[in-house]
VOTORMAR-358530 format. One record per residue (C-alpha): x, y negated, z negated. Coordinates in pm, whole numbers, plus 32768, in hexadecimal, padded with zeros to 4 digits. Example, Ala and Ser with C-alpha at 12.3 -4.5 7.8 and 13.67 -1.06 7.14 Angstrom:
! VOTORMAR-358530
84CE81C27CF4/8557806A7D36/
END
This chain:
! VOTORMAR-358530
CDF2CA085912/CE5FC93D5A73/CF83C8A059A8/CFE8C9CD58FB/D01ECA515A44/D0CCC9595AE6/D1C3C95A59B5/D228CAD059D2/D252CA785B4C/D322C9635AE4/D402CA0859EC/D565CA955A29/D57CCB915B24/D646CCB55ADA/D73ACC5B5C2B/D7DECB385BD8/D933CB7C5C3F/D8C4CC745D7E/D7F0CB505E03/D943CA725DFD/D9E9CB7A5E93/D8C4CB915FC3/D8EACA116013/DA53CA49606C/DA31CBB16144/D91FCB1361DE/D9D2CA3A6263/DAC1CAFD62B5/D9A1CBD3639D/D946CA79643F/DAA3CA4B64A4/DAC0CBA96537/D976CB4E65DA/D9C7CA0B6668/DB24CA0066B6/DAE7CAD0680F/D9E7C9DE6881/DAF5C8FC689B/DB64C99769BE/DA3DCA636A65/D903C94C6A09/D94CC8606B5C/D95DC9AC6C27/D81ECA3D6B6B/D737C90A6B2F/D7D1C7C46BEB/D794C7106CF7/D813C7FA6E01/D7EDC9256D29/D72DCA816D3A/D5F2C9E96C64/D62BC8446C6D/D574C8056B1B/D511C6666BAD/D459C7466C87/D389C8296BD6/D359C6AF6AED/D2EEC6286C15/D1F2C7336C92/D18AC73F6B31/D113C60D6B15/D073C5D76C56/CFACC6EA6BE9/CF3FC6A16A90/CFA0C54F6A36/D018C4F568EA/CFBEC62F6861/D119C6BD6904/D1BEC63967DA/D111C7186720/D158C83B67C4/D2CBC7E06840/D34DC71066E8/D491C6C06758/D588C576673E/D5C9C5E268A2/D47FC4FB6913/D54BC3BA687B/D66DC3F06992/D601C4E16A9B/D789C4D96B27/D8AEC61C6AEF/D94BC50B6A13/D83AC5476903/D879C6A96940/D9A5C69968C4/D972C59A67BB/D865C6AD6729/D97CC79D671E/DA7BC6C666A2/D991C6266587/D91FC77C6546/DA98C80C64F9/DAB6C6DD6418/D9B5C725633F/DA1CC8A06333/DB5DC85262C7/DAE7C74F61AB/D9F1C8916163/DB57C960615B/DC19C87B6088/DABEC80F5FA8/DAEDC6856018/D9AEC62A5FE6/D910C73B6020/D7A8C6B2601F/D813C5B9611C/D8CBC6CD6209/D7DFC7C761DA/D6D0C6EA625E/D792C6786372/D810C7BA63FD/D693C83863D4/D61AC71864AB/D71DC73D65AD/D6EBC8A765B3/D585C8946602/D590C7A866FF/D661C88467A8/D5AEC9D8677E/D45BC90367FB/D4CBC8B6692F/D5BAC9E4696A/D4A1CABE6A3F/D506CC236A51/D64ACBF169AF/D5F0CBA4685B/D499CBF66819/D507CD33678E/D4B9CDCE661B/D625CDA765B6/D5FBCC1C65F3/D4CDCBF46558/D543CC9E6426/D659CBCE6422/D577CAA56426/D49DCB3E62EB/D5C5CB77621B/D654CA2D6284/D500C9856204/D505CA2B609B/D67FC9D7608B/D63FC85160D7/D531C89A5F96/D656C93C5ED7/D755C8155F11/D643C72F5ECF/D5F4C7BD5D7C/D757C7F95D0B/D785C6535D7C/D660C5E55CB5/D5EDC6D35BCE/D72CC72D5B44/D6CEC8CD5B84/D60BC9C35C32/D4AFCA105BBC/D40BCB455BB9/D34ACB0B5CF1/D43CCAEF5DC1/D4D4CC3E5D57/D3A7CCCA5DA5/D37DCC225F17/D500CCB65F63/D4C7CDFE5EF0/D355CE1E5FA9/D3EECD906103/D502CED760B3/D3E3CFBC6062/D32DCF5B618E/D46BCF67626C/D4C3D0ED620C/D333D15F61D5/D2D4D0C4631A/D3C3D18F63D3/D361D2C76336/D219D2816391/D233D25564FC/D2F3D3A36519/D17DD42464FE/D103D35C6643/D231D39A671F/D2B9D44E678A/D1EBD52566BA/D222D6766725/D389D675673D/D396D601658B/D28DD70A654D/D34FD822662B/D4A0D7DC65A0/D530D7AB670F/D541D60D66DC/D6C8D6456694/D701D73F67B4/D6F7D60B68A8/D71ED4E967E5/D898D48E67F4/D8D0D496694E/D77DD3F669C7/D78ED2D268E3/D7EBD16A693C/D942D14E6921/D9E6D2A56883/DB35D28167F2/DC49D374683C/DC07D433671D/DA9BD47A6765/DB26D584688A/DB7FD664673F/DA29D6076669/D9A1D68B679C/DA57D7D3678F/D9EAD8356637/D8FFD94A6603/D768D93765FE/D77FD99C6493/D852D8816436/D731D7846535/D60DD8346453/D6B9D7D76327/D702D6826377/D5A7D66263C5/D520D6C7627F/D637D5DA61ED/D5B8D4B462A4/D44AD4CD6263/D497D4D760E1/D582D3B26128/D49AD2F661DB/D34AD375613B/D385D3C55FCD/D4B6D2F15F5C/D456D1B75FE6/D368D19D5E8A/D4C7D1C75DCD/D50DD0765DFC/D401CFEF5CEA/D47AD0D85C06/D564D11C5AE2/D6EAD1245B18/D704D28D5B50/D606D26B5C75/D6ABD1175CFF/D7E2D1C15D12/D75AD2E25DE3/D6DDD1E45EBF/D7E6D12B5ED6/D8D1D24D5F40/D7B6D30E6040/D787D1BF60ED/D8F9D1566100/D974D2F16171/D852D31D625F/D8A6D1BD630B/D9F7D1FC62F0/D9ACD33663DB/D8E9D28064CC/DA25D1866500/DAFAD2A06571/DA1BD342665A/D981D200670F/D9C6D07D66FE/D8BACFD966CB/D91FCE806676/D94CCDED6518/D7E9CE9264DA/D874CFB163D3/D95CCE90633C/D830CDC56303/D78FCEDB6247/D8A7CF4B6187/D8D8CDC260F1/D76ACDCF60AB/D7A6CEE55FDF/D88DCE1F5F03/D73ECDAB5E37/D729CF1C5DA8/D82BCECE5CC0/D7DCCE265B8E/D897CD295AC4/D8BBCE0F598D/D90ECF3A5A5E/DA81CF1F5A28/DA8ACE8158C6/D9EACD825802/D8FCCC8F58DA/D97BCB465970/D8ECCA0A5952/D87DC9415A8D/D925C8425A08/DA98C8B95A2E/DA47C94C5B77/D9AEC7DC5C1E/DAC1C6FE5C60/D98EC5D75CDE/D86FC5BB5BC4/D782C4545BD1/D68EC4425ABE/D5BBC33B5B65/D47DC3695B05/D39FC2E45C21/D46AC3745D0E/D491C4C25C4F/D2FBC4D25C50/D2BEC4BC5DC7/D3C2C5AD5DFF/D310C6C95CF0/D1D2C6705DA8/D248C6A45EE7/D2E9C7E55E98/D1A5C8335DD6/D0FFC81A5F03/D1DAC8826022/D226C9D75F3D/D0ADCA275F3A/D090C9AC60BD/D1BDCAD6610B/D160CBE0602A/CFF9CBD16084/D078CC0D620A/D16BCD1161AC/D048CDAD60EF/CF6ECD8A623B/D078CE196306/D0A5CF716209/CF43CF836224/CF2DCFA463B5/D036D09263A3/CF28D1806364/CE7FD12E64BB/CF1BD1EE65CE/CE9AD11066C2/CF6DCFCA663A/D082D0B86606/D0A1D126675B/
END
Protein backbone atom coordinates (compact mmCIF):
# COMPACT_ATOMS: atom_id res chain seq x y z
CA UNK A 1 0.00 0.00 0.00
CA UNK A 2 2.82 2.41 0.91
CA UNK A 3 4.55 1.64 -2.38
CA UNK A 4 1.36 2.37 -4.27
CA UNK A 5 0.90 5.72 -2.51
CA UNK A 6 4.50 6.76 -3.17
CA UNK A 7 4.17 5.75 -6.83
CA UNK A 8 1.06 7.88 -7.13
CA UNK A 9 2.77 10.85 -5.47
CA UNK A 10 5.65 10.59 -7.92
CA UNK A 11 3.48 10.25 -11.00
CA UNK A 12 3.87 12.90 -13.70
CA UNK A 13 1.90 15.99 -12.67
CA UNK A 14 -0.35 18.10 -14.87
CA UNK A 15 1.63 21.35 -14.54
CA UNK A 16 5.00 20.64 -16.17
CA UNK A 17 4.92 23.77 -18.33
CA UNK A 18 3.39 25.97 -15.61
CA UNK A 19 5.94 24.86 -13.04
CA UNK A 20 8.73 25.58 -15.50
CA UNK A 21 7.48 29.16 -15.83
CA UNK A 22 6.86 29.39 -12.10
CA UNK A 23 10.60 29.01 -11.50
CA UNK A 24 11.32 31.89 -13.88
CA UNK A 25 8.60 34.14 -12.49
CA UNK A 26 9.57 33.57 -8.87
CA UNK A 27 13.06 34.65 -9.89
CA UNK A 28 11.51 37.87 -11.17
CA UNK A 29 9.74 38.40 -7.82
CA UNK A 30 12.99 37.81 -5.97
CA UNK A 31 14.56 40.58 -8.04
CA UNK A 32 11.72 42.95 -7.19
CA UNK A 33 12.26 42.16 -3.52
CA UNK A 34 16.07 42.28 -3.47
CA UNK A 35 17.09 45.09 -5.82
CA UNK A 36 15.76 47.87 -3.51
CA UNK A 37 17.90 46.43 -0.71
CA UNK A 38 20.95 47.47 -2.71
CA UNK A 39 20.19 51.05 -1.73
CA UNK A 40 18.39 50.47 1.57
CA UNK A 41 20.04 47.64 3.49
CA UNK A 42 22.90 49.62 5.04
CA UNK A 43 20.51 52.30 6.25
CA UNK A 44 18.09 49.75 7.65
CA UNK A 45 20.31 47.10 9.25
CA UNK A 46 23.90 48.20 8.67
CA UNK A 47 26.33 49.06 11.47
CA UNK A 48 25.00 52.63 11.56
CA UNK A 49 21.49 51.77 10.42
CA UNK A 50 18.17 52.01 12.22
CA UNK A 51 18.28 48.40 13.49
CA UNK A 52 21.88 47.13 13.20
CA UNK A 53 21.82 43.42 12.39
CA UNK A 54 25.20 42.84 14.04
CA UNK A 55 23.84 44.15 17.34
CA UNK A 56 20.80 41.91 17.01
CA UNK A 57 22.92 38.78 16.57
CA UNK A 58 25.28 39.80 19.36
CA UNK A 59 22.40 40.26 21.78
CA UNK A 60 20.76 37.02 20.66
CA UNK A 61 23.97 35.02 21.12
CA UNK A 62 24.63 36.49 24.57
CA UNK A 63 21.10 35.57 25.69
CA UNK A 64 20.58 32.23 23.94
CA UNK A 65 24.03 30.92 23.09
CA UNK A 66 24.24 28.62 20.09
CA UNK A 67 20.45 28.33 19.97
CA UNK A 68 20.47 31.85 18.52
CA UNK A 69 21.67 30.31 15.25
CA UNK A 70 18.35 28.46 15.02
CA UNK A 71 16.28 31.54 15.84
CA UNK A 72 18.19 33.71 13.37
CA UNK A 73 19.37 31.43 10.53
CA UNK A 74 21.63 33.62 8.42
CA UNK A 75 24.94 33.60 6.60
CA UNK A 76 25.47 36.97 8.24
CA UNK A 77 26.80 35.08 11.28
CA UNK A 78 29.92 34.26 9.24
CA UNK A 79 30.90 37.91 8.81
CA UNK A 80 28.62 40.47 10.50
CA UNK A 81 29.71 43.50 8.49
CA UNK A 82 28.09 45.97 6.11
CA UNK A 83 30.03 44.37 3.26
CA UNK A 84 28.40 41.01 4.02
CA UNK A 85 24.97 42.58 3.79
CA UNK A 86 25.76 43.79 0.28
CA UNK A 87 27.22 40.39 -0.62
CA UNK A 88 23.98 38.69 0.43
CA UNK A 89 21.95 41.09 -1.69
CA UNK A 90 24.31 40.72 -4.66
CA UNK A 91 24.42 36.92 -4.53
CA UNK A 92 20.65 36.85 -4.14
CA UNK A 93 20.22 38.96 -7.26
CA UNK A 94 22.59 36.66 -9.19
CA UNK A 95 20.54 33.64 -8.10
CA UNK A 96 17.30 35.41 -9.04
CA UNK A 97 18.68 36.17 -12.50
CA UNK A 98 19.68 32.53 -12.86
CA UNK A 99 16.10 31.50 -12.11
CA UNK A 100 14.66 34.12 -14.46
CA UNK A 101 16.82 32.99 -17.39
CA UNK A 102 16.73 29.32 -16.32
CA UNK A 103 20.49 28.96 -15.88
CA UNK A 104 21.09 26.05 -13.51
CA UNK A 105 17.77 26.87 -11.83
CA UNK A 106 18.18 24.30 -9.06
CA UNK A 107 21.41 25.93 -7.89
CA UNK A 108 20.15 29.46 -8.57
CA UNK A 109 16.93 28.93 -6.58
CA UNK A 110 18.89 27.53 -3.64
CA UNK A 111 21.36 30.44 -3.64
CA UNK A 112 18.72 33.16 -3.75
CA UNK A 113 16.58 31.44 -1.10
CA UNK A 114 19.50 31.11 1.32
CA UNK A 115 20.47 34.76 0.75
CA UNK A 116 16.88 35.98 1.09
CA UNK A 117 16.26 34.04 4.30
CA UNK A 118 19.61 35.28 5.62
CA UNK A 119 18.40 38.86 5.15
CA UNK A 120 14.85 38.08 6.28
CA UNK A 121 15.91 36.64 9.64
CA UNK A 122 18.11 39.59 10.66
CA UNK A 123 15.96 42.45 9.37
CA UNK A 124 13.84 42.80 12.49
CA UNK A 125 10.73 44.90 11.98
CA UNK A 126 11.72 45.64 8.39
CA UNK A 127 11.51 42.08 7.06
CA UNK A 128 9.66 39.81 9.48
CA UNK A 129 6.27 40.43 7.89
CA UNK A 130 3.87 38.07 6.16
CA UNK A 131 4.86 39.24 2.67
CA UNK A 132 8.52 38.30 3.08
CA UNK A 133 7.73 35.06 4.89
CA UNK A 134 5.34 34.05 2.12
CA UNK A 135 8.01 34.62 -0.52
CA UNK A 136 10.34 32.40 1.51
CA UNK A 137 7.65 29.68 1.51
CA UNK A 138 7.10 29.93 -2.23
CA UNK A 139 10.85 30.03 -2.75
CA UNK A 140 11.37 26.82 -0.79
CA UNK A 141 8.81 24.95 -2.91
CA UNK A 142 10.46 26.44 -6.00
CA UNK A 143 13.77 24.87 -4.92
CA UNK A 144 12.12 21.46 -4.73
CA UNK A 145 10.48 22.09 -8.09
CA UNK A 146 13.78 22.97 -9.75
CA UNK A 147 15.52 19.95 -8.22
CA UNK A 148 12.73 17.68 -9.49
CA UNK A 149 13.16 19.02 -13.02
CA UNK A 150 16.95 18.70 -12.82
CA UNK A 151 17.29 15.22 -11.34
CA UNK A 152 13.94 13.50 -11.91
CA UNK A 153 13.26 15.08 -15.30
CA UNK A 154 9.66 16.00 -14.41
CA UNK A 155 7.49 17.46 -11.65
CA UNK A 156 5.67 14.82 -9.54
CA UNK A 157 2.08 15.04 -8.33
CA UNK A 158 3.31 15.66 -4.79
CA UNK A 159 4.82 19.00 -5.79
CA UNK A 160 1.71 19.98 -7.77
CA UNK A 161 -0.43 19.34 -4.70
CA UNK A 162 1.89 21.33 -2.42
CA UNK A 163 1.92 24.33 -4.75
CA UNK A 164 -1.86 24.30 -5.08
CA UNK A 165 -2.25 23.83 -1.34
CA UNK A 166 -0.10 26.91 -0.74
CA UNK A 167 -2.23 28.91 -3.19
CA UNK A 168 -5.39 27.65 -1.48
CA UNK A 169 -4.00 28.56 1.95
CA UNK A 170 -3.08 32.07 0.80
CA UNK A 171 -6.58 32.99 -0.32
CA UNK A 172 -8.57 30.99 2.21
CA UNK A 173 -6.60 32.45 5.11
CA UNK A 174 -7.23 35.99 3.83
CA UNK A 175 -10.94 35.21 3.99
CA UNK A 176 -10.86 33.53 7.40
CA UNK A 177 -9.02 36.33 9.22
CA UNK A 178 -11.74 38.78 8.15
CA UNK A 179 -14.09 37.05 10.57
CA UNK A 180 -11.79 38.02 13.44
CA UNK A 181 -10.24 41.38 12.54
CA UNK A 182 -11.93 43.76 12.07
CA UNK A 183 -14.99 41.52 12.27
CA UNK A 184 -17.83 44.00 12.70
CA UNK A 185 -16.91 46.19 9.73
CA UNK A 186 -17.05 43.17 7.43
CA UNK A 187 -20.30 41.83 8.84
CA UNK A 188 -21.88 45.31 8.69
CA UNK A 189 -20.57 45.93 5.17
CA UNK A 190 -18.76 49.09 6.24
CA UNK A 191 -15.12 48.04 5.82
CA UNK A 192 -14.56 49.69 2.43
CA UNK A 193 -16.21 52.91 3.67
CA UNK A 194 -12.94 53.83 5.39
CA UNK A 195 -10.39 51.37 4.00
CA UNK A 196 -9.08 53.16 0.90
CA UNK A 197 -7.79 56.40 2.50
CA UNK A 198 -6.53 54.57 5.61
CA UNK A 199 -4.62 51.68 4.05
CA UNK A 200 -0.80 51.73 4.45
CA UNK A 201 0.13 53.16 1.02
CA UNK A 202 -2.89 54.28 -1.03
CA UNK A 203 -2.44 55.13 -4.70
CA UNK A 204 -3.94 58.23 -6.37
CA UNK A 205 -6.78 56.01 -7.61
CA UNK A 206 -7.70 55.17 -4.01
CA UNK A 207 -9.41 58.57 -3.75
CA UNK A 208 -11.77 57.64 -6.59
CA UNK A 209 -12.44 54.20 -5.08
CA UNK A 210 -13.30 55.92 -1.79
CA UNK A 211 -15.96 58.04 -3.56
CA UNK A 212 -17.89 55.04 -4.89
CA UNK A 213 -21.42 54.52 -3.51
CA UNK A 214 -22.05 52.38 -0.43
CA UNK A 215 -24.04 49.88 -2.50
CA UNK A 216 -20.90 49.16 -4.50
CA UNK A 217 -18.92 48.63 -1.30
CA UNK A 218 -21.51 46.14 -0.05
CA UNK A 219 -21.41 44.26 -3.35
CA UNK A 220 -17.60 44.24 -3.24
CA UNK A 221 -17.58 42.71 0.23
CA UNK A 222 -19.87 39.90 -0.93
CA UNK A 223 -17.61 39.23 -3.92
CA UNK A 224 -14.53 39.36 -1.70
CA UNK A 225 -15.89 36.68 0.60
CA UNK A 226 -16.87 34.51 -2.36
CA UNK A 227 -13.40 34.80 -3.87
CA UNK A 228 -11.58 34.21 -0.60
CA UNK A 229 -13.83 31.62 1.06
CA UNK A 230 -15.42 29.59 -1.75
CA UNK A 231 -13.27 30.00 -4.86
CA UNK A 232 -10.04 28.72 -3.20
CA UNK A 233 -11.53 25.22 -3.21
CA UNK A 234 -11.67 25.47 -7.02
CA UNK A 235 -7.87 25.17 -7.27
CA UNK A 236 -8.25 21.40 -6.86
CA UNK A 237 -11.11 21.13 -9.38
CA UNK A 238 -11.63 20.57 -13.08
CA UNK A 239 -10.54 23.02 -15.77
CA UNK A 240 -13.64 25.24 -15.57
CA UNK A 241 -13.27 25.69 -11.81
CA UNK A 242 -9.53 26.31 -12.09
CA UNK A 243 -10.10 28.98 -14.74
CA UNK A 244 -12.71 30.65 -12.52
CA UNK A 245 -10.19 30.65 -9.67
CA UNK A 246 -7.41 32.03 -11.87
CA UNK A 247 -9.57 34.84 -13.23
CA UNK A 248 -11.01 35.66 -9.79
CA UNK A 249 -7.63 35.75 -8.05
CA UNK A 250 -6.08 37.82 -10.83
CA UNK A 251 -8.96 40.31 -11.03
CA UNK A 252 -9.15 41.01 -7.29
CA UNK A 253 -5.36 41.26 -7.08
CA UNK A 254 -5.22 43.80 -9.89
CA UNK A 255 -7.92 45.88 -8.19
CA UNK A 256 -5.91 45.82 -4.97
CA UNK A 257 -2.81 46.93 -6.88
CA UNK A 258 -4.75 49.85 -8.40
CA UNK A 259 -5.88 51.13 -5.01
CA UNK A 260 -2.84 50.43 -2.82
CA UNK A 261 0.86 49.62 -2.90
CA UNK A 262 1.67 46.34 -1.16
CA UNK A 263 5.06 45.78 -2.72
CA UNK A 264 5.65 42.52 -4.52
CA UNK A 265 2.99 40.59 -2.58
CA UNK A 266 0.27 41.00 -5.20
CA UNK A 267 2.67 40.15 -8.00
CA UNK A 268 3.67 36.99 -6.13
CA UNK A 269 0.04 35.94 -5.64
CA UNK A 270 -0.57 36.21 -9.40
CA UNK A 271 2.67 34.35 -10.15
CA UNK A 272 1.70 31.45 -7.89
CA UNK A 273 -1.66 31.22 -9.66
CA UNK A 274 0.05 29.92 -12.83
CA UNK A 275 -0.07 26.45 -11.27
CA UNK A 276 -3.79 26.47 -12.09
CA UNK A 277 -2.92 26.10 -15.77
CA UNK A 278 -2.54 22.44 -16.73
CA UNK A 279 -0.51 21.21 -19.68
CA UNK A 280 -3.59 19.89 -21.49
CA UNK A 281 -5.68 23.02 -20.98
CA UNK A 282 -4.48 24.52 -24.24
CA UNK A 283 -3.89 21.48 -26.39
CA UNK A 284 -2.06 18.19 -26.20
CA UNK A 285 -0.07 17.24 -23.13
CA UNK A 286 3.53 18.42 -23.42
CA UNK A 287 6.34 15.98 -22.81
CA UNK A 288 8.34 16.98 -19.74
CA UNK A 289 11.61 16.20 -21.55
CA UNK A 290 10.81 18.98 -24.01
CA UNK A 291 10.47 21.49 -21.19
CA UNK A 292 13.60 20.84 -19.15
CA UNK A 293 16.94 21.68 -20.81
CA UNK A 294 18.95 19.98 -18.03
CA UNK A 295 18.32 16.40 -17.04
CA UNK A 296 20.46 14.04 -15.01
CA UNK A 297 19.81 10.30 -14.99
CA UNK A 298 22.26 9.24 -12.29
CA UNK A 299 20.76 6.52 -10.13
CA UNK A 300 22.12 7.43 -6.69
CA UNK A 301 21.57 11.18 -6.95
CA UNK A 302 18.12 10.61 -8.41
CA UNK A 303 17.17 8.39 -5.46
CA UNK A 304 18.52 10.90 -2.95
CA UNK A 305 16.54 13.72 -4.54
CA UNK A 306 13.39 11.56 -4.63
CA UNK A 307 13.67 10.84 -0.91
CA UNK A 308 14.48 14.47 -0.15
CA UNK A 309 11.40 15.66 -2.04
CA UNK A 310 9.23 13.05 -0.32
CA UNK A 311 10.41 13.88 3.21
CA UNK A 312 10.44 17.66 2.78
CA UNK A 313 7.17 17.52 0.85
CA UNK A 314 5.39 15.71 3.68
CA UNK A 315 6.89 18.12 6.20
CA UNK A 316 5.78 21.22 4.25
CA UNK A 317 2.35 19.74 3.61
CA UNK A 318 1.82 18.86 7.28
CA UNK A 319 2.87 22.37 8.37
CA UNK A 320 0.40 23.90 5.92
CA UNK A 321 -2.39 21.69 7.23
CA UNK A 322 -1.57 22.70 10.81
CA UNK A 323 -1.72 26.35 9.78
CA UNK A 324 -5.13 25.83 8.18
CA UNK A 325 -6.43 24.26 11.39
CA UNK A 326 -5.16 27.25 13.39
CA UNK A 327 -7.20 29.56 11.14
CA UNK A 328 -10.33 28.40 12.94
CA UNK A 329 -9.00 29.66 16.27
CA UNK A 330 -9.81 33.34 16.97
CA UNK A 331 -6.95 33.52 19.48
CA UNK A 332 -4.41 32.41 16.88
CA UNK A 333 -5.73 34.71 14.13
CA UNK A 334 -5.76 37.72 16.42
